[in-house]
C-alpha positions as CSV (number, residue, x, y, z in Angstrom):
1,M,74.6,-90.7,144.6
2,K,71.6,-93.1,144.7
3,L,72.0,-96.0,142.2
4,S,69.3,-96.9,139.8
5,L,68.4,-100.1,138.0
6,K,70.3,-100.9,134.8
7,R,68.5,-101.0,131.4
8,Q,69.7,-104.3,129.8
9,I,66.6,-106.1,128.5
10,G,65.5,-105.8,124.9
11,L,62.3,-107.0,123.1
12,F,63.6,-110.6,122.9
13,G,64.4,-110.7,126.6
14,A,61.2,-109.1,127.7
15,T,59.1,-111.4,125.5
16,S,61.1,-114.4,126.9
17,Y,60.1,-113.3,130.4
18,G,56.5,-113.2,129.4
19,V,56.5,-116.5,127.5
20,G,58.5,-118.2,130.3
21,I,56.1,-117.2,133.1
22,I,52.9,-117.8,131.1
23,L,54.0,-121.3,130.0
24,G,55.4,-122.1,133.4
25,A,54.0,-125.2,135.0
26,G,50.3,-124.5,134.2
27,I,50.0,-126.3,130.8
28,Y,51.6,-129.5,132.3
29,A,48.6,-129.9,134.7
30,L,45.7,-127.9,133.4
31,I,45.2,-129.5,130.0
32,G,43.9,-132.7,131.7
33,P,41.0,-131.2,133.6
34,A,40.2,-128.9,130.7
35,A,40.0,-131.8,128.2
36,G,37.8,-133.6,130.7
37,I,35.1,-131.0,130.4
38,A,35.7,-129.6,126.9
39,G,36.5,-132.9,125.1
40,N,38.4,-132.7,121.8
41,S,37.3,-129.1,121.5
42,V,39.7,-128.1,124.3
43,W,41.8,-126.2,121.7
44,I,38.8,-123.8,121.3
45,S,38.9,-123.2,125.0
46,F,42.6,-122.1,124.7
47,I,41.6,-119.6,122.0
48,I,38.8,-118.2,124.2
49,G,41.2,-118.0,127.1
50,A,43.7,-116.1,125.0
51,L,41.0,-113.6,123.9
52,I,39.9,-113.0,127.5
53,S,43.6,-112.5,128.5
54,S,44.2,-110.1,125.6
55,F,41.5,-107.7,126.9
56,T,43.5,-107.0,130.1
57,G,46.8,-107.5,128.3
58,L,46.1,-104.6,125.9
59,S,45.2,-102.4,128.9
60,Y,48.6,-103.2,130.4
61,A,50.2,-102.4,127.1
62,E,48.7,-98.9,126.9
63,L,49.5,-98.1,130.6
64,S,53.0,-99.6,130.4
65,A,53.8,-97.3,127.5
66,M,52.4,-94.3,129.4
67,F,54.1,-95.1,132.8
68,P,57.2,-97.4,132.2
69,K,58.0,-97.8,135.9
70,A,58.7,-100.6,138.3
71,A,55.8,-101.3,140.7
72,A,53.6,-100.9,137.6
73,E,50.1,-101.6,138.9
74,Y,50.8,-99.5,142.0
75,V,51.8,-96.6,139.7
76,Y,48.8,-97.0,137.3
77,V,46.2,-96.9,140.1
78,K,47.9,-94.0,141.9
79,R,48.1,-91.9,138.7
80,A,44.5,-92.7,137.8
81,F,42.7,-92.2,141.2
82,K,45.2,-90.1,143.2
83,N,44.4,-92.4,146.1
84,E,47.5,-93.6,148.0
85,L,45.7,-96.3,150.0
86,L,44.1,-97.9,147.0
87,A,47.5,-97.8,145.2
88,F,49.2,-99.3,148.2
89,L,46.7,-102.1,148.5
90,T,47.2,-102.9,144.8
91,G,50.9,-103.2,145.3
92,W,50.4,-105.2,148.5
93,L,48.2,-107.7,146.6
94,I,50.9,-108.1,144.0
95,I,53.6,-108.6,146.6
96,F,51.5,-111.1,148.6
97,T,50.2,-113.1,145.6
98,G,53.8,-113.1,144.2
99,A,55.2,-114.6,147.3
100,V,52.5,-117.2,147.6
101,S,52.8,-118.0,143.9
102,A,56.6,-118.5,144.2
103,S,56.1,-120.8,147.2
104,T,53.3,-122.8,145.5
105,V,55.4,-123.3,142.3
106,A,58.5,-124.1,144.4
107,L,56.5,-126.9,146.1
108,G,55.5,-128.1,142.6
109,F,59.2,-128.2,141.6
110,A,60.0,-130.1,144.8
111,S,57.3,-132.7,144.1
112,Y,58.8,-133.4,140.6
113,F,62.3,-133.5,142.2
114,K,61.1,-136.0,144.9
115,A,59.6,-138.2,142.2
116,L,62.9,-138.3,140.4
117,F,65.4,-138.3,143.3
118,D,63.4,-139.0,146.4
119,H,64.4,-135.8,148.2
120,P,62.3,-134.0,151.0
121,I,59.8,-131.6,149.4
122,I,59.9,-128.7,151.9
123,F,63.7,-128.7,152.1
124,T,64.0,-128.8,148.3
125,A,61.5,-125.9,147.9
126,L,63.4,-123.8,150.4
127,I,66.8,-124.4,148.7
128,L,65.3,-123.6,145.3
129,I,64.0,-120.2,146.5
130,M,67.3,-119.3,148.0
131,L,69.3,-120.3,144.9
132,L,67.0,-118.4,142.5
133,S,66.9,-115.3,144.8
134,F,70.8,-115.3,144.7
135,L,70.6,-115.5,140.9
136,N,68.1,-112.5,141.0
137,F,70.7,-110.7,143.2
138,C,73.5,-111.4,140.7
139,G,71.7,-109.0,138.2
140,I,69.0,-108.7,135.6
141,E,71.4,-109.7,132.7
142,E,72.3,-113.0,134.4
143,S,68.7,-113.7,135.3
144,S,67.6,-112.9,131.8
145,R,70.1,-115.4,130.3
146,V,68.9,-118.2,132.6
147,N,65.3,-117.3,131.9
148,I,65.9,-117.5,128.2
149,L,67.6,-120.9,128.6
150,F,64.9,-122.3,130.8
151,T,62.2,-120.9,128.5
152,A,63.9,-122.7,125.5
153,I,63.8,-126.0,127.5
154,E,60.1,-125.5,128.3
155,I,59.3,-124.8,124.7
156,A,61.3,-127.9,123.6
157,G,59.1,-130.0,125.9
158,L,56.0,-128.6,124.3
159,L,57.5,-129.0,120.8
160,L,58.1,-132.7,121.7
161,I,54.4,-133.2,122.5
162,I,53.4,-131.4,119.3
163,F,55.9,-133.5,117.2
164,L,54.5,-136.7,118.7
165,G,51.0,-135.7,117.9
166,T,51.5,-134.6,114.3
167,S,51.7,-138.2,113.1
168,R,48.1,-138.7,114.3
169,F,46.6,-135.3,113.3
170,G,43.3,-135.7,111.6
171,E,42.4,-139.1,113.2
172,V,39.9,-137.6,115.6
173,N,37.0,-135.2,115.5
174,Y,38.4,-132.0,116.9
175,F,34.9,-130.5,117.6
176,E,33.7,-133.4,119.7
177,T,32.7,-132.2,123.2
178,P,30.5,-133.5,126.0
179,S,28.7,-130.1,126.0
180,V,29.1,-126.7,124.5
181,P,29.0,-125.0,128.0
182,G,32.0,-127.3,128.8
183,I,34.1,-125.4,126.3
184,F,33.4,-122.1,128.0
185,A,34.0,-123.7,131.5
186,A,37.3,-125.0,130.3
187,A,38.1,-121.5,128.9
188,A,37.6,-120.1,132.4
189,L,40.1,-122.6,133.6
190,M,42.5,-121.9,130.7
191,F,42.6,-118.2,131.7
192,F,44.8,-119.3,134.6
193,A,47.2,-120.8,132.1
194,Y,47.8,-117.3,130.6
195,L,48.5,-115.5,133.9
196,G,51.9,-114.0,134.0
197,F,51.8,-111.7,131.0
198,E,51.2,-108.8,133.4
199,D,54.5,-109.3,135.2
200,I,56.4,-108.1,132.2
201,V,55.6,-104.4,133.0
202,N,57.4,-104.6,136.4
203,I,60.8,-104.9,134.7
204,A,60.2,-101.5,132.9
205,E,63.1,-99.7,134.6
206,E,65.5,-102.4,133.3
207,T,64.1,-102.5,129.8
208,K,65.5,-100.6,126.8
209,N,63.0,-98.2,125.2
210,P,60.2,-99.5,127.5
211,E,57.5,-97.3,125.9
212,K,57.7,-99.4,122.7
213,T,59.3,-102.6,124.0
214,L,56.8,-103.4,126.8
215,P,53.5,-103.2,124.7
216,R,55.1,-105.4,122.0
217,A,56.4,-107.9,124.5
218,L,53.0,-108.2,126.1
219,I,51.1,-108.8,122.9
220,L,53.8,-111.2,121.5
221,S,53.8,-113.2,124.7
222,I,50.1,-113.9,124.6
223,I,50.2,-114.7,120.8
224,I,53.1,-117.0,121.1
225,T,51.8,-118.9,124.1
226,A,48.3,-119.2,122.6
227,M,49.8,-120.8,119.5
228,F,51.7,-123.3,121.6
229,Y,48.7,-124.1,123.7
230,V,46.4,-124.7,120.7
231,L,49.0,-127.0,119.0
232,V,49.6,-128.9,122.3
233,A,45.8,-129.3,122.8
234,L,45.4,-130.7,119.3
235,S,48.3,-133.0,119.7
236,T,47.3,-134.5,123.1
237,V,43.7,-135.3,122.0
238,S,45.2,-136.8,118.9
239,L,47.4,-139.1,121.0
240,V,44.9,-140.2,123.7
241,S,41.1,-139.9,124.2
242,W,39.9,-136.8,126.0
243,K,38.3,-139.0,128.7
244,N,41.5,-140.7,129.6
245,L,43.3,-137.4,129.4
246,G,40.9,-135.8,131.9
247,A,41.5,-138.7,134.3
248,S,45.3,-138.5,134.3
249,D,47.3,-136.8,137.0
250,A,50.2,-136.1,134.5
251,P,48.3,-135.5,131.2
252,L,51.3,-134.5,129.0
253,A,53.5,-137.3,130.3
254,Y,50.6,-139.8,129.8
255,A,50.1,-138.5,126.2
256,A,53.8,-138.8,125.5
257,S,54.0,-142.3,126.9
258,T,51.6,-143.6,124.2
259,V,54.5,-143.1,121.8
260,M,57.7,-143.0,123.9
261,G,56.7,-145.6,126.5
262,A,57.8,-145.5,130.2
263,N,60.6,-143.1,129.5
264,A,58.1,-140.3,128.8
265,F,57.4,-139.7,132.5
266,S,61.1,-139.0,133.3
267,V,61.6,-136.8,130.2
268,V,58.5,-134.7,130.9
269,S,59.3,-134.5,134.7
270,Y,62.8,-133.2,133.9
271,I,61.3,-130.5,131.6
272,A,58.8,-129.6,134.3
273,L,61.7,-129.0,136.7
274,F,62.9,-126.3,134.4
275,A,59.4,-124.9,133.8
276,T,58.7,-124.5,137.6
277,A,62.1,-123.2,138.4
278,N,61.8,-120.6,135.7
279,T,58.4,-119.4,137.1
280,V,59.9,-119.0,140.6
281,L,62.8,-117.0,139.2
282,I,60.5,-114.6,137.3
283,I,58.1,-114.2,140.2
284,S,61.1,-113.4,142.5
285,I,62.3,-110.7,140.0
286,V,58.8,-109.2,139.7
287,G,58.0,-109.2,143.4
288,S,61.3,-107.6,144.3
289,R,60.8,-104.8,141.7
290,M,57.3,-104.1,143.1
291,I,58.8,-103.6,146.6
292,Y,61.6,-101.5,145.1
293,G,59.2,-99.3,143.1
294,M,56.8,-98.7,146.0
295,S,59.8,-97.9,148.3
296,K,61.2,-95.5,145.8
297,D,57.8,-93.8,145.6
298,G,57.6,-93.5,149.4
299,A,54.9,-96.1,150.0
300,L,57.4,-98.4,151.8
301,P,60.5,-97.7,153.9
302,P,63.4,-96.1,151.8
303,I,65.8,-98.9,152.7
304,L,63.8,-101.3,150.5
305,S,64.8,-99.3,147.4
306,K,68.6,-99.7,148.0
307,V,70.4,-101.0,144.9
308,H,73.6,-103.0,145.2
309,F,76.6,-101.1,143.9
310,K,78.0,-104.0,141.9
311,T,75.0,-106.0,140.6
312,R,72.6,-103.0,140.4
313,A,69.9,-105.2,141.8
314,P,67.5,-104.2,144.6
315,W,69.1,-106.5,147.1
316,I,67.1,-105.8,150.2
317,A,63.8,-106.1,148.3
318,I,65.0,-109.4,146.9
319,L,65.8,-110.6,150.4
320,C,62.3,-109.6,151.6
321,I,60.5,-111.5,148.8
322,M,62.8,-114.5,149.4
323,I,61.9,-114.6,153.2
324,F,58.2,-114.1,152.5
325,S,58.1,-116.9,149.9
326,M,60.0,-119.3,152.2
327,F,57.6,-118.6,155.0
328,F,54.6,-119.9,152.8
329,V,56.6,-122.9,151.8
330,L,56.5,-124.1,155.4
331,F,52.7,-124.5,155.1
332,G,53.4,-127.5,152.8
333,D,49.9,-127.6,151.5
334,I,48.5,-124.1,150.8
335,K,45.6,-124.7,148.4
336,L,43.4,-122.1,150.1
337,V,46.2,-119.5,150.1
338,A,47.0,-120.3,146.5
339,S,43.4,-119.6,145.6
340,I,43.9,-116.2,147.2
341,T,46.6,-115.6,144.6
342,S,44.1,-116.0,141.8
343,L,41.5,-113.8,143.6
344,G,44.2,-111.1,144.1
345,V,45.2,-111.3,140.4
346,F,41.6,-110.7,139.2
347,I,41.1,-107.8,141.6
348,T,44.3,-106.3,140.3
349,F,43.3,-106.8,136.7
350,A,40.0,-105.1,137.4
351,L,41.7,-102.1,138.9
352,V,44.1,-101.9,135.9
353,N,41.3,-101.9,133.4
354,L,39.4,-99.4,135.5
355,S,42.5,-97.2,135.7
356,L,42.8,-97.1,131.9
357,M,39.2,-96.2,131.5
358,W,39.4,-93.5,134.1
359,L,42.6,-91.9,132.6
360,R,41.0,-91.8,129.2
361,Y,38.5,-89.2,130.6
362,K,40.5,-87.5,133.3
363,K,43.8,-87.3,131.5
364,P,43.1,-87.3,127.8
365,E,46.1,-85.1,127.1
366,L,48.6,-87.6,128.4
367,K,51.0,-89.0,125.7
368,R,50.0,-92.6,124.7
369,P,52.8,-94.2,122.6
370,F,50.5,-97.3,122.4
371,K,46.7,-97.0,122.4
372,V,44.2,-99.9,122.8
373,P,42.1,-100.1,119.6
374,I,38.3,-100.3,119.3
375,N,37.0,-97.2,121.1
376,I,33.7,-95.3,121.1
377,G,35.0,-91.7,121.5
378,K,37.2,-91.9,124.7
379,F,35.5,-95.1,125.9
380,P,37.8,-98.2,125.5
381,I,35.6,-101.2,124.6
382,I,38.4,-103.7,125.2
383,A,39.2,-102.4,128.7
384,F,35.5,-102.6,129.5
385,L,35.4,-106.2,128.4
386,G,38.5,-106.9,130.5
387,L,36.8,-105.3,133.6
388,I,33.6,-107.3,133.1
389,S,35.5,-110.6,132.5
390,C,37.6,-110.0,135.7
391,A,34.4,-109.2,137.7
392,L,32.8,-112.5,136.5
393,M,35.9,-114.5,137.4
394,V,35.9,-113.1,141.0
395,T,32.4,-114.6,141.5
396,Q,33.8,-118.1,140.9
397,F,35.6,-118.2,144.3
398,D,34.1,-119.9,147.4
399,L,33.4,-118.0,150.6
400,N,36.6,-119.2,152.4
401,A,38.7,-117.7,149.7
402,V,36.8,-114.4,149.7
403,L,37.0,-114.2,153.6
404,F,40.7,-114.9,153.5
405,G,41.1,-112.3,150.7
406,A,39.4,-109.8,152.9
407,F,41.8,-110.6,155.7
408,V,44.8,-110.0,153.3
409,L,43.4,-106.6,152.3
410,G,42.7,-105.7,155.9
411,L,46.3,-106.6,156.8
412,G,47.4,-104.3,154.0
413,V,45.3,-101.5,155.4
414,L,46.9,-102.0,158.8
415,I,50.4,-102.0,157.4
416,Y,49.7,-98.8,155.4
417,I,48.3,-97.0,158.5
418,I,51.2,-98.0,160.7
419,Y,53.8,-97.0,158.2
420,K,52.1,-93.6,157.5
421,K,51.9,-92.8,161.2
422,K,55.6,-93.5,161.6
């Protein structure tokens, strides 16, 4: 008898996954550059970023309720367009970008670790990926508990910043900005801080009552993180000037140091260790479930969908994503490849929004436990806005990133052709 994944995650666990991966390490670095171009109005940029994210987030919510499967994006595109190659390339992008993201964040963890303990960066990143892959193998329940703990620590760090800033709330003009276009430019940057909400749908086969749980977890994750981001933005510009904030390499630590002194750097660095480790853990879970789901559907070799008899985890898929991630760690500095991650995400988002729009017309009879609001007849306005916003984001990448992205897609086509011939 072929084993299946075990349903153990409820609404709280699924929302924790979403909040944990969205908060991740992004807020610790991005708020500085964002404040540098938006000024004290950076909190408005966070709200705009949340709205843009919610367009695609709601599309994911509707589709996840319709098709609560692992390898979610692969399933959506395949069901919508009946095109195996397009669906395979969607899944391939998720796997590739997940592996690169895990290696990039692992290097971020190793950088903080080196600053605290003077340990080699590459070695530390490799060990981290191995340890968290083992935790992933131990089972979804164990991984979920660690995720909830790490997410709580991340939130505690942000609450610390908010608490420190409350004593100075109202002392600055929160609408001061070097330029109004700067607010929107910062919003484009802040969109990256919300990435991760989409990964919730790939734990569908381990979620209780996924038709209801996943849409709620998606929406709650974006709302909760948006609230934290806005409050952190208001607090940081209350503590230090937006010009100084924009020039800092460690903006949150710098803001905290104005109240806590030199100890602030160590405190925030320790919190950042948990934030980055949590992100790597969730990416490992999501990437392995994408491989598992595609294998179960016949798009990848059947051996990749093997589930361990004791932990009920897709252990060979976990091993594959671990090796893939460790390979990219060896690059050390992979800024170009990391930009491909973002490009791949926006292409995937565009396909997800397009899939929802297509299914509204081609399969109107399908049961939709959750339906995106604001429609003109069958036409979903919000999904259309999500598609347009993703298309605009894709135009922001330089030629090198686009060419490398084309290479990644070409490699995916080659893998698909070879596997299908065999």
